[in-house]
All heavy atoms as TSV, in Angstrom:
chain	resi	resn	atom	element	x	y	z
A	1	MET	N	N	-50.520	49.323	-2.864
A	1	MET	CA	C	-50.981	50.379	-3.804
A	1	MET	C	C	-52.416	49.996	-4.339
A	1	MET	O	O	-52.668	48.900	-4.746
A	1	MET	CB	C	-50.072	50.494	-4.979
A	1	MET	CG	C	-50.252	51.649	-5.790
A	1	MET	SD	S	-48.901	51.968	-6.865
A	1	MET	CE	C	-49.839	52.337	-8.376
A	2	SER	N	N	-53.332	50.975	-4.278
A	2	SER	CA	C	-54.721	50.684	-4.661
A	2	SER	C	C	-54.867	50.784	-6.184
A	2	SER	O	O	-54.126	51.450	-6.860
A	2	SER	CB	C	-55.658	51.596	-3.907
A	2	SER	OG	O	-55.324	52.961	-4.351
A	3	ALA	N	N	-55.967	50.142	-6.665
A	3	ALA	CA	C	-56.218	50.299	-8.057
A	3	ALA	C	C	-56.792	51.661	-8.426
A	3	ALA	O	O	-57.328	52.299	-7.581
A	3	ALA	CB	C	-57.243	49.188	-8.470
A	4	ARG	N	N	-56.567	52.090	-9.710
A	4	ARG	CA	C	-57.158	53.345	-10.073
A	4	ARG	C	C	-58.659	53.324	-10.160
A	4	ARG	O	O	-59.250	52.253	-10.541
A	4	ARG	CB	C	-56.660	53.673	-11.440
A	4	ARG	CG	C	-55.188	53.919	-11.538
A	4	ARG	CD	C	-54.794	54.410	-12.926
A	4	ARG	NE	N	-55.229	53.543	-13.968
A	4	ARG	CZ	C	-55.023	53.697	-15.284
A	4	ARG	NH1	N	-54.400	54.756	-15.670
A	4	ARG	NH2	N	-55.513	52.819	-16.130
A	5	THR	N	N	-59.294	54.378	-9.792
A	5	THR	CA	C	-60.788	54.483	-9.959
A	5	THR	C	C	-60.991	54.804	-11.485
A	5	THR	O	O	-60.037	55.253	-12.125
A	5	THR	CB	C	-61.347	55.614	-9.126
A	5	THR	OG1	O	-60.819	56.877	-9.586
A	5	THR	CG2	C	-61.019	55.378	-7.668
A	6	PRO	N	N	-62.183	54.640	-11.975
A	6	PRO	CA	C	-62.451	54.938	-13.309
A	6	PRO	C	C	-62.196	56.442	-13.625
A	6	PRO	O	O	-61.705	56.800	-14.703
A	6	PRO	CB	C	-63.988	54.628	-13.507
A	6	PRO	CG	C	-64.177	53.508	-12.508
A	6	PRO	CD	C	-63.288	53.868	-11.355
A	7	GLU	N	N	-62.466	57.327	-12.649
A	7	GLU	CA	C	-62.263	58.703	-12.834
A	7	GLU	C	C	-60.786	59.000	-12.981
A	7	GLU	O	O	-60.283	59.849	-13.826
A	7	GLU	CB	C	-62.812	59.491	-11.649
A	7	GLU	CG	C	-64.367	59.469	-11.614
A	7	GLU	CD	C	-64.877	58.246	-10.915
A	7	GLU	OE1	O	-64.102	57.433	-10.373
A	7	GLU	OE2	O	-66.190	58.061	-10.949
A	8	GLU	N	N	-59.921	58.309	-12.163
A	8	GLU	CA	C	-58.496	58.493	-12.273
A	8	GLU	C	C	-57.938	57.951	-13.627
A	8	GLU	O	O	-57.069	58.655	-14.271
A	8	GLU	CB	C	-57.770	57.757	-11.109
A	8	GLU	CG	C	-58.011	58.398	-9.752
A	8	GLU	CD	C	-57.513	57.541	-8.660
A	8	GLU	OE1	O	-57.507	56.311	-8.733
A	8	GLU	OE2	O	-57.163	58.108	-7.629
A	9	ALA	N	N	-58.468	56.828	-14.069
A	9	ALA	CA	C	-58.039	56.292	-15.282
A	9	ALA	C	C	-58.390	57.256	-16.447
A	9	ALA	O	O	-57.573	57.434	-17.355
A	9	ALA	CB	C	-58.651	54.928	-15.525
A	10	ARG	N	N	-59.637	57.741	-16.465
A	10	ARG	CA	C	-60.074	58.685	-17.428
A	10	ARG	C	C	-59.204	59.905	-17.545
A	10	ARG	O	O	-58.774	60.325	-18.578
A	10	ARG	CB	C	-61.545	59.028	-17.261
A	10	ARG	CG	C	-62.025	60.071	-18.343
A	10	ARG	CD	C	-63.514	60.338	-18.040
A	10	ARG	NE	N	-64.216	59.165	-18.625
A	10	ARG	CZ	C	-64.576	58.932	-19.844
A	10	ARG	NH1	N	-64.166	59.716	-20.753
A	10	ARG	NH2	N	-65.282	57.914	-20.165
A	11	ALA	N	N	-58.852	60.428	-16.356
A	11	ALA	CA	C	-58.075	61.631	-16.288
A	11	ALA	C	C	-56.657	61.431	-16.750
A	11	ALA	O	O	-56.079	62.200	-17.539
A	11	ALA	CB	C	-57.968	62.236	-14.832
A	12	GLN	N	N	-56.084	60.285	-16.527
A	12	GLN	CA	C	-54.728	59.928	-16.977
A	12	GLN	C	C	-54.693	59.725	-18.443
A	12	GLN	O	O	-53.818	60.162	-19.164
A	12	GLN	CB	C	-54.243	58.618	-16.250
A	12	GLN	CG	C	-53.836	58.941	-14.863
A	12	GLN	CD	C	-53.375	57.651	-14.097
A	12	GLN	OE1	O	-53.683	56.548	-14.525
A	12	GLN	NE2	N	-52.642	57.773	-13.064
A	13	ILE	N	N	-55.705	59.049	-18.975
A	13	ILE	CA	C	-55.832	58.802	-20.450
A	13	ILE	C	C	-56.068	60.186	-21.144
A	13	ILE	O	O	-55.410	60.475	-22.212
A	13	ILE	CB	C	-56.932	57.845	-20.791
A	13	ILE	CG1	C	-56.527	56.412	-20.273
A	13	ILE	CG2	C	-57.176	57.752	-22.286
A	13	ILE	CD1	C	-57.706	55.458	-20.224
A	14	GLU	N	N	-56.939	60.979	-20.607
A	14	GLU	CA	C	-57.179	62.275	-21.239
A	14	GLU	C	C	-55.887	63.129	-21.277
A	14	GLU	O	O	-55.568	63.820	-22.258
A	14	GLU	CB	C	-58.284	63.040	-20.552
A	14	GLU	CG	C	-59.647	62.416	-20.851
A	14	GLU	CD	C	-60.795	63.055	-20.032
A	14	GLU	OE1	O	-60.491	63.669	-19.050
A	14	GLU	OE2	O	-61.930	62.857	-20.469
A	15	PHE	N	N	-55.049	63.111	-20.247
A	15	PHE	CA	C	-53.847	63.839	-20.124
A	15	PHE	C	C	-52.904	63.327	-21.195
A	15	PHE	O	O	-52.265	64.094	-21.994
A	15	PHE	CB	C	-53.210	63.786	-18.711
A	15	PHE	CG	C	-51.937	64.462	-18.609
A	15	PHE	CD1	C	-51.956	65.875	-18.354
A	15	PHE	CD2	C	-50.751	63.856	-18.749
A	15	PHE	CE1	C	-50.737	66.591	-18.285
A	15	PHE	CE2	C	-49.573	64.586	-18.591
A	15	PHE	CZ	C	-49.561	65.800	-18.375
A	16	ALA	N	N	-52.774	62.031	-21.325
A	16	ALA	CA	C	-51.830	61.433	-22.289
A	16	ALA	C	C	-52.305	61.756	-23.750
A	16	ALA	O	O	-51.531	62.015	-24.552
A	16	ALA	CB	C	-51.838	59.841	-22.155
A	17	LEU	N	N	-53.615	61.749	-23.898
A	17	LEU	CA	C	-54.127	62.114	-25.252
A	17	LEU	C	C	-53.833	63.540	-25.629
A	17	LEU	O	O	-53.344	63.796	-26.765
A	17	LEU	CB	C	-55.744	61.940	-25.306
A	17	LEU	CG	C	-56.231	60.693	-25.836
A	17	LEU	CD1	C	-57.759	60.605	-25.672
A	17	LEU	CD2	C	-55.914	60.563	-27.361
A	18	GLN	N	N	-53.946	64.390	-24.671
A	18	GLN	CA	C	-53.690	65.882	-24.932
A	18	GLN	C	C	-52.140	66.008	-25.276
A	18	GLN	O	O	-51.777	66.696	-26.293
A	18	GLN	CB	C	-54.018	66.678	-23.696
A	18	GLN	CG	C	-53.703	68.120	-23.885
A	18	GLN	CD	C	-54.032	68.991	-22.597
A	18	GLN	OE1	O	-54.433	68.416	-21.574
A	18	GLN	NE2	N	-53.877	70.192	-22.678
A	19	ALA	N	N	-51.247	65.365	-24.574
A	19	ALA	CA	C	-49.847	65.432	-24.892
A	19	ALA	C	C	-49.569	64.846	-26.214
A	19	ALA	O	O	-48.716	65.355	-26.945
A	19	ALA	CB	C	-49.070	64.666	-23.746
A	20	LYS	N	N	-50.103	63.661	-26.572
A	20	LYS	CA	C	-49.837	62.990	-27.812
A	20	LYS	C	C	-50.391	63.912	-28.968
A	20	LYS	O	O	-49.713	64.019	-30.018
A	20	LYS	CB	C	-50.521	61.609	-27.930
A	20	LYS	CG	C	-49.893	60.584	-26.949
A	20	LYS	CD	C	-48.557	60.117	-27.441
A	20	LYS	CE	C	-48.056	58.993	-26.616
A	20	LYS	NZ	N	-46.780	58.474	-27.110
A	21	ARG	N	N	-51.482	64.478	-28.785
A	21	ARG	CA	C	-52.065	65.360	-29.887
A	21	ARG	C	C	-51.146	66.562	-30.152
A	21	ARG	O	O	-50.936	66.987	-31.256
A	21	ARG	CB	C	-53.488	65.782	-29.541
A	21	ARG	CG	C	-54.485	64.651	-29.717
A	21	ARG	CD	C	-55.855	65.026	-29.388
A	21	ARG	NE	N	-56.820	63.935	-29.626
A	21	ARG	CZ	C	-57.885	63.649	-28.851
A	21	ARG	NH1	N	-58.144	64.412	-27.773
A	21	ARG	NH2	N	-58.632	62.644	-29.136
A	22	GLU	N	N	-50.621	67.071	-29.069
A	22	GLU	CA	C	-49.751	68.265	-29.187
A	22	GLU	C	C	-48.421	67.815	-29.878
A	22	GLU	O	O	-47.936	68.541	-30.761
A	22	GLU	CB	C	-49.463	68.890	-27.876
A	22	GLU	CG	C	-48.419	70.060	-27.930
A	22	GLU	CD	C	-48.930	71.237	-28.676
A	22	GLU	OE1	O	-50.182	71.396	-28.939
A	22	GLU	OE2	O	-48.097	71.996	-29.149
A	23	SER	N	N	-47.990	66.649	-29.520
A	23	SER	CA	C	-46.740	66.170	-30.112
A	23	SER	C	C	-46.988	65.859	-31.653
A	23	SER	O	O	-46.161	66.136	-32.478
A	23	SER	CB	C	-46.239	64.853	-29.474
A	23	SER	OG	O	-45.926	65.128	-28.154
A	24	LEU	N	N	-48.172	65.314	-31.951
A	24	LEU	CA	C	-48.555	65.089	-33.368
A	24	LEU	C	C	-48.644	66.347	-34.127
A	24	LEU	O	O	-48.127	66.367	-35.243
A	24	LEU	CB	C	-49.844	64.301	-33.442
A	24	LEU	CG	C	-50.326	64.014	-34.816
A	24	LEU	CD1	C	-49.366	63.119	-35.567
A	24	LEU	CD2	C	-51.761	63.297	-34.695
A	25	ARG	N	N	-49.142	67.387	-33.550
A	25	ARG	CA	C	-49.212	68.717	-34.220
A	25	ARG	C	C	-47.841	69.191	-34.551
A	25	ARG	O	O	-47.593	69.608	-35.721
A	25	ARG	CB	C	-49.927	69.769	-33.381
A	25	ARG	CG	C	-50.171	71.091	-34.091
A	25	ARG	CD	C	-50.672	72.181	-33.147
A	25	ARG	NE	N	-49.717	72.458	-32.121
A	25	ARG	CZ	C	-48.661	73.229	-32.394
A	25	ARG	NH1	N	-48.343	73.707	-33.549
A	25	ARG	NH2	N	-47.934	73.527	-31.321
A	26	VAL	N	N	-46.922	69.084	-33.626
A	26	VAL	CA	C	-45.586	69.564	-33.852
A	26	VAL	C	C	-44.862	68.686	-34.862
A	26	VAL	O	O	-44.160	69.118	-35.812
A	26	VAL	CB	C	-44.789	69.610	-32.524
A	26	VAL	CG1	C	-43.264	69.853	-32.800
A	26	VAL	CG2	C	-45.303	70.615	-31.602
A	27	ALA	N	N	-45.063	67.398	-34.794
A	27	ALA	CA	C	-44.365	66.392	-35.715
A	27	ALA	C	C	-44.958	66.631	-37.106
A	27	ALA	O	O	-44.188	66.489	-38.156
A	27	ALA	CB	C	-44.596	64.980	-35.251
A	28	THR	N	N	-46.244	66.874	-37.178
A	28	THR	CA	C	-46.856	67.180	-38.542
A	28	THR	C	C	-46.311	68.385	-39.140
A	28	THR	O	O	-45.955	68.512	-40.293
A	28	THR	CB	C	-48.376	67.267	-38.451
A	28	THR	OG1	O	-48.841	65.986	-37.879
A	28	THR	CG2	C	-49.043	67.462	-39.842
A	29	ASP	N	N	-46.111	69.486	-38.342
A	29	ASP	CA	C	-45.443	70.670	-38.825
A	29	ASP	C	C	-44.080	70.385	-39.349
A	29	ASP	O	O	-43.754	70.946	-40.413
A	29	ASP	CB	C	-45.487	71.750	-37.736
A	29	ASP	CG	C	-46.800	72.323	-37.394
A	29	ASP	OD1	O	-47.825	72.077	-38.189
A	29	ASP	OD2	O	-46.938	72.977	-36.363
A	30	THR	N	N	-43.356	69.607	-38.627
A	30	THR	CA	C	-41.988	69.298	-39.028
A	30	THR	C	C	-42.034	68.477	-40.350
A	30	THR	O	O	-41.203	68.669	-41.182
A	30	THR	CB	C	-41.302	68.462	-37.951
A	30	THR	OG1	O	-41.267	69.118	-36.754
A	30	THR	CG2	C	-39.897	68.004	-38.288
A	31	LEU	N	N	-42.938	67.588	-40.497
A	31	LEU	CA	C	-43.030	66.717	-41.654
A	31	LEU	C	C	-43.465	67.616	-42.867
A	31	LEU	O	O	-42.827	67.436	-43.955
A	31	LEU	CB	C	-44.121	65.616	-41.488
A	31	LEU	CG	C	-44.317	64.649	-42.638
A	31	LEU	CD1	C	-43.033	63.890	-42.880
A	31	LEU	CD2	C	-45.431	63.641	-42.347
A	32	VAL	N	N	-44.271	68.591	-42.736
A	32	VAL	CA	C	-44.586	69.508	-43.768
A	32	VAL	C	C	-43.363	70.245	-44.238
A	32	VAL	O	O	-43.156	70.528	-45.454
A	32	VAL	CB	C	-45.723	70.448	-43.358
A	32	VAL	CG1	C	-45.837	71.594	-44.340
A	32	VAL	CG2	C	-47.013	69.748	-43.174
A	33	THR	N	N	-42.540	70.677	-43.256
A	33	THR	CA	C	-41.243	71.359	-43.541
A	33	THR	C	C	-40.308	70.466	-44.341
A	33	THR	O	O	-39.572	70.975	-45.197
A	33	THR	CB	C	-40.655	71.920	-42.211
A	33	THR	OG1	O	-41.707	72.699	-41.612
A	33	THR	CG2	C	-39.468	72.771	-42.500
A	34	ASP	N	N	-40.162	69.217	-43.917
A	34	ASP	CA	C	-39.181	68.299	-44.485
A	34	ASP	C	C	-39.885	67.055	-44.807
A	34	ASP	O	O	-39.688	66.022	-44.146
A	34	ASP	CB	C	-38.051	68.088	-43.501
A	34	ASP	CG	C	-36.900	67.325	-44.095
A	34	ASP	OD1	O	-36.917	67.074	-45.358
A	34	ASP	OD2	O	-35.908	67.011	-43.375
A	35	SER	N	N	-40.566	67.050	-45.901
A	35	SER	CA	C	-41.477	65.826	-46.247
A	35	SER	C	C	-40.571	64.647	-46.712
A	35	SER	O	O	-41.097	63.571	-46.854
A	35	SER	CB	C	-42.460	66.209	-47.354
A	35	SER	OG	O	-41.734	66.635	-48.504
A	36	ALA	N	N	-39.348	64.865	-46.963
A	36	ALA	CA	C	-38.449	63.788	-47.363
A	36	ALA	C	C	-37.845	62.982	-46.208
A	36	ALA	O	O	-37.147	62.029	-46.486
A	36	ALA	CB	C	-37.319	64.341	-48.307
A	37	ASP	N	N	-38.074	63.426	-45.005
A	37	ASP	CA	C	-37.516	62.791	-43.879
A	37	ASP	C	C	-38.326	61.558	-43.468
A	37	ASP	O	O	-39.418	61.774	-42.842
A	37	ASP	CB	C	-37.425	63.801	-42.717
A	37	ASP	CG	C	-36.728	63.260	-41.446
A	37	ASP	OD1	O	-36.276	62.082	-41.540
A	37	ASP	OD2	O	-36.653	63.983	-40.487
A	38	PRO	N	N	-37.767	60.365	-43.622
A	38	PRO	CA	C	-38.592	59.189	-43.263
A	38	PRO	C	C	-38.757	59.035	-41.769
A	38	PRO	O	O	-39.703	58.421	-41.377
A	38	PRO	CB	C	-37.768	57.993	-43.903
A	38	PRO	CG	C	-36.358	58.591	-44.163
A	38	PRO	CD	C	-36.527	60.054	-44.344
A	39	ALA	N	N	-37.799	59.520	-41.062
A	39	ALA	CA	C	-37.962	59.420	-39.539
A	39	ALA	C	C	-39.188	60.263	-39.098
A	39	ALA	O	O	-39.881	59.852	-38.167
A	39	ALA	CB	C	-36.674	59.872	-38.860
A	40	ALA	N	N	-39.285	61.460	-39.672
A	40	ALA	CA	C	-40.431	62.245	-39.351
A	40	ALA	C	C	-41.786	61.650	-39.726
A	40	ALA	O	O	-42.745	61.668	-38.942
A	40	ALA	CB	C	-40.329	63.684	-40.020
A	41	ARG	N	N	-41.826	60.931	-40.828
A	41	ARG	CA	C	-43.022	60.117	-41.240
A	41	ARG	C	C	-43.275	59.123	-40.222
A	41	ARG	O	O	-44.433	58.821	-39.904
A	41	ARG	CB	C	-42.892	59.633	-42.673
A	41	ARG	CG	C	-43.877	58.578	-43.157
A	41	ARG	CD	C	-45.301	58.907	-43.015
A	41	ARG	NE	N	-45.768	60.177	-43.647
A	41	ARG	CZ	C	-46.831	60.786	-43.325
A	41	ARG	NH1	N	-47.713	60.184	-42.488
A	41	ARG	NH2	N	-47.170	61.902	-43.865
A	42	ARG	N	N	-42.304	58.309	-39.852
A	42	ARG	CA	C	-42.514	57.258	-38.851
A	42	ARG	C	C	-42.987	57.713	-37.536
A	42	ARG	O	O	-43.835	57.184	-36.907
A	42	ARG	CB	C	-41.203	56.483	-38.692
A	42	ARG	CG	C	-40.919	55.501	-39.798
A	42	ARG	CD	C	-39.787	54.565	-39.442
A	42	ARG	NE	N	-38.544	55.239	-39.060
A	42	ARG	CZ	C	-37.559	55.657	-39.808
A	42	ARG	NH1	N	-37.697	55.497	-41.174
A	42	ARG	NH2	N	-36.527	56.259	-39.380
A	43	HIS	N	N	-42.466	58.887	-37.173
A	43	HIS	CA	C	-42.897	59.559	-35.888
A	43	HIS	C	C	-44.364	59.942	-35.932
A	43	HIS	O	O	-45.121	59.702	-35.051
A	43	HIS	CB	C	-41.928	60.792	-35.611
A	43	HIS	CG	C	-42.149	61.278	-34.195
A	43	HIS	ND1	N	-41.852	60.487	-33.081
A	43	HIS	CD2	C	-42.591	62.513	-33.732
A	43	HIS	CE1	C	-42.110	61.288	-32.055
A	43	HIS	NE2	N	-42.585	62.477	-32.419
A	44	VAL	N	N	-44.722	60.516	-36.946
A	44	VAL	CA	C	-46.211	60.979	-37.199
A	44	VAL	C	C	-47.045	59.696	-37.189
A	44	VAL	O	O	-48.108	59.626	-36.532
A	44	VAL	CB	C	-46.404	61.820	-38.527
A	44	VAL	CG1	C	-47.877	61.909	-38.848
A	44	VAL	CG2	C	-45.739	63.170	-38.322
A	45	ASP	N	N	-46.639	58.639	-37.885
A	45	ASP	CA	C	-47.437	57.444	-37.931
A	45	ASP	C	C	-47.513	56.762	-36.543
A	45	ASP	O	O	-48.599	56.402	-36.193
A	45	ASP	CB	C	-46.784	56.372	-38.881
A	45	ASP	CG	C	-46.868	56.782	-40.287
A	45	ASP	OD1	O	-47.658	57.699	-40.675
A	45	ASP	OD2	O	-46.132	56.251	-41.176
A	46	ARG	N	N	-46.432	56.759	-35.772
A	46	ARG	CA	C	-46.433	56.198	-34.446
A	46	ARG	C	C	-47.350	57.032	-33.500
A	46	ARG	O	O	-48.172	56.414	-32.779
A	46	ARG	CB	C	-45.036	56.119	-33.909
A	46	ARG	CG	C	-44.799	55.237	-32.702
A	46	ARG	CD	C	-43.382	55.105	-32.332
A	46	ARG	NE	N	-42.511	54.905	-33.483
A	46	ARG	CZ	C	-41.448	55.740	-33.754
A	46	ARG	NH1	N	-41.238	56.772	-32.998
A	46	ARG	NH2	N	-40.734	55.595	-34.817
A	47	LEU	N	N	-47.305	58.397	-33.591
A	47	LEU	CA	C	-48.169	59.133	-32.720
A	47	LEU	C	C	-49.619	58.932	-33.134
A	47	LEU	O	O	-50.448	58.933	-32.212
A	47	LEU	CB	C	-47.770	60.552	-32.882
A	47	LEU	CG	C	-46.485	61.035	-32.168
A	47	LEU	CD1	C	-46.060	62.423	-32.685
A	47	LEU	CD2	C	-46.630	61.006	-30.663
A	48	THR	N	N	-49.925	58.827	-34.327
A	48	THR	CA	C	-51.364	58.656	-34.832
A	48	THR	C	C	-51.809	57.309	-34.306
A	48	THR	O	O	-52.980	57.206	-33.789
A	48	THR	CB	C	-51.302	58.630	-36.341
A	48	THR	OG1	O	-50.869	59.896	-36.847
A	48	THR	CG2	C	-52.825	58.388	-36.890
A	49	GLU	N	N	-50.980	56.226	-34.290
A	49	GLU	CA	C	-51.410	54.960	-33.762
A	49	GLU	C	C	-51.583	55.066	-32.227
A	49	GLU	O	O	-52.549	54.481	-31.637
A	49	GLU	CB	C	-50.361	53.858	-34.096
A	49	GLU	CG	C	-50.301	53.556	-35.551
A	49	GLU	CD	C	-49.082	52.705	-35.926
A	49	GLU	OE1	O	-48.311	52.323	-35.084
A	49	GLU	OE2	O	-48.973	52.375	-37.157
A	50	ASP	N	N	-50.689	55.738	-31.580
A	50	ASP	CA	C	-50.763	55.918	-30.107
A	50	ASP	C	C	-52.087	56.647	-29.695
A	50	ASP	O	O	-52.781	56.199	-28.824
A	50	ASP	CB	C	-49.685	56.800	-29.600
A	50	ASP	CG	C	-48.271	56.059	-29.597
A	50	ASP	OD1	O	-48.296	54.832	-29.832
A	50	ASP	OD2	O	-47.292	56.690	-29.418
A	51	ILE	N	N	-52.478	57.684	-30.507
A	51	ILE	CA	C	-53.664	58.368	-30.297
A	51	ILE	C	C	-54.915	57.444	-30.436
A	51	ILE	O	O	-55.835	57.530	-29.606
A	51	ILE	CB	C	-53.742	59.657	-31.145
A	51	ILE	CG1	C	-52.718	60.688	-30.655
A	51	ILE	CG2	C	-55.207	60.220	-31.103
A	51	ILE	CD1	C	-52.504	61.837	-31.600
A	52	ALA	N	N	-54.856	56.672	-31.454
A	52	ALA	CA	C	-56.000	55.808	-31.775
A	52	ALA	C	C	-56.101	54.758	-30.565
A	52	ALA	O	O	-57.280	54.525	-30.116
A	52	ALA	CB	C	-55.767	55.022	-33.051
A	53	ARG	N	N	-55.076	54.195	-30.098
A	53	ARG	CA	C	-55.147	53.345	-28.941
A	53	ARG	C	C	-55.696	53.954	-27.698
A	53	ARG	O	O	-56.513	53.451	-27.019
A	53	ARG	CB	C	-53.750	52.655	-28.662
A	53	ARG	CG	C	-53.393	51.567	-29.572
A	53	ARG	CD	C	-52.133	50.731	-29.067
A	53	ARG	NE	N	-50.977	51.640	-29.233
A	53	ARG	CZ	C	-50.211	51.690	-30.297
A	53	ARG	NH1	N	-50.543	50.994	-31.413
A	53	ARG	NH2	N	-49.120	52.401	-30.352
A	54	LEU	N	N	-55.182	55.200	-27.439
A	54	LEU	CA	C	-55.699	55.930	-26.222
A	54	LEU	C	C	-57.177	56.245	-26.277
A	54	LEU	O	O	-57.912	56.168	-25.350
A	54	LEU	CB	C	-54.888	57.183	-26.060
A	54	LEU	CG	C	-53.457	56.915	-25.476
A	54	LEU	CD1	C	-52.654	58.246	-25.648
A	54	LEU	CD2	C	-53.441	56.572	-24.131
A	55	GLU	N	N	-57.630	56.581	-27.570
A	55	GLU	CA	C	-59.029	56.825	-27.753
A	55	GLU	C	C	-59.893	55.597	-27.386
A	55	GLU	O	O	-60.948	55.661	-26.869
A	55	GLU	CB	C	-59.284	57.418	-29.145
A	55	GLU	CG	C	-58.858	58.850	-29.294
A	55	GLU	CD	C	-58.860	59.368	-30.626
A	55	GLU	OE1	O	-58.942	58.508	-31.637
A	55	GLU	OE2	O	-58.819	60.601	-30.850
A	56	ILE	N	N	-59.350	54.475	-27.876
A	56	ILE	CA	C	-60.064	53.137	-27.614
A	56	ILE	C	C	-60.140	52.903	-26.086
A	56	ILE	O	O	-61.144	52.547	-25.526
A	56	ILE	CB	C	-59.362	52.007	-28.315
A	56	ILE	CG1	C	-59.640	52.172	-29.871
A	56	ILE	CG2	C	-59.847	50.620	-27.865
A	56	ILE	CD1	C	-58.765	51.183	-30.735
A	57	GLN	N	N	-58.918	53.173	-25.475
A	57	GLN	CA	C	-58.908	52.962	-24.006
A	57	GLN	C	C	-59.919	53.882	-23.280
A	57	GLN	O	O	-60.574	53.478	-22.330
A	57	GLN	CB	C	-57.469	53.207	-23.436
A	57	GLN	CG	C	-56.513	52.168	-23.760
A	57	GLN	CD	C	-55.119	52.563	-23.217
A	57	GLN	OE1	O	-54.961	53.516	-22.616
A	57	GLN	NE2	N	-54.082	51.686	-23.537
A	58	LEU	N	N	-59.953	55.119	-23.793
A	58	LEU	CA	C	-60.794	56.145	-23.142
A	58	LEU	C	C	-62.226	55.696	-23.274
A	58	LEU	O	O	-63.114	55.775	-22.323
A	58	LEU	CB	C	-60.622	57.449	-23.795
A	58	LEU	CG	C	-61.265	58.676	-23.061
A	58	LEU	CD1	C	-60.873	58.799	-21.741
A	58	LEU	CD2	C	-61.054	59.925	-23.910
A	59	ARG	N	N	-62.683	55.101	-24.379
A	59	ARG	CA	C	-64.035	54.679	-24.610
A	59	ARG	C	C	-64.318	53.449	-23.682
A	59	ARG	O	O	-65.538	53.233	-23.333
A	59	ARG	CB	C	-64.280	54.208	-26.054
A	59	ARG	CG	C	-64.463	55.482	-26.912
A	59	ARG	CD	C	-64.950	55.072	-28.264
A	59	ARG	NE	N	-64.114	54.144	-29.104
A	59	ARG	CZ	C	-63.161	54.511	-29.889
A	59	ARG	NH1	N	-62.961	55.813	-30.081
A	59	ARG	NH2	N	-62.407	53.633	-30.488
A	60	GLY	N	N	-63.315	52.696	-23.376
A	60	GLY	CA	C	-63.535	51.466	-22.575
A	60	GLY	C	C	-63.578	51.770	-21.014
A	60	GLY	O	O	-63.934	50.935	-20.232
A	61	VAL	N	N	-63.223	52.968	-20.664
A	61	VAL	CA	C	-63.245	53.301	-19.178
A	61	VAL	C	C	-64.690	53.567	-18.723
A	61	VAL	O	O	-65.324	54.535	-19.334
A	61	VAL	CB	C	-62.377	54.627	-18.901
A	61	VAL	CG1	C	-62.471	54.938	-17.421
A	61	VAL	CG2	C	-60.903	54.284	-19.225
A	62	ALA	N	N	-65.166	52.854	-17.762
A	62	ALA	CA	C	-66.513	53.079	-17.283
A	62	ALA	C	C	-66.463	54.145	-16.228
A	62	ALA	O	O	-65.678	54.143	-15.315
A	62	ALA	CB	C	-67.082	51.779	-16.691
A	63	VAL	N	N	-67.338	55.131	-16.453
A	63	VAL	CA	C	-67.509	56.212	-15.414
A	63	VAL	C	C	-68.897	56.404	-14.926
A	63	VAL	O	O	-69.833	56.121	-15.610
A	63	VAL	CB	C	-66.989	57.560	-16.005
A	63	VAL	CG1	C	-67.206	58.718	-14.977
A	63	VAL	CG2	C	-65.546	57.469	-16.324
């Protein structure tokens, strides 16, 4: 199996970012509806951290 090209890596990271951002939007809406739910808060926090990591990875991809 060959290594990913920078273009492929960028495309995969951008796809993952889009999916995580959509999930964060839905999770945030849920959290607003039920702000007492600690699981919803953890989910929002986890998605926020995932997005930050993906953004760092995206900046590190040389194109």
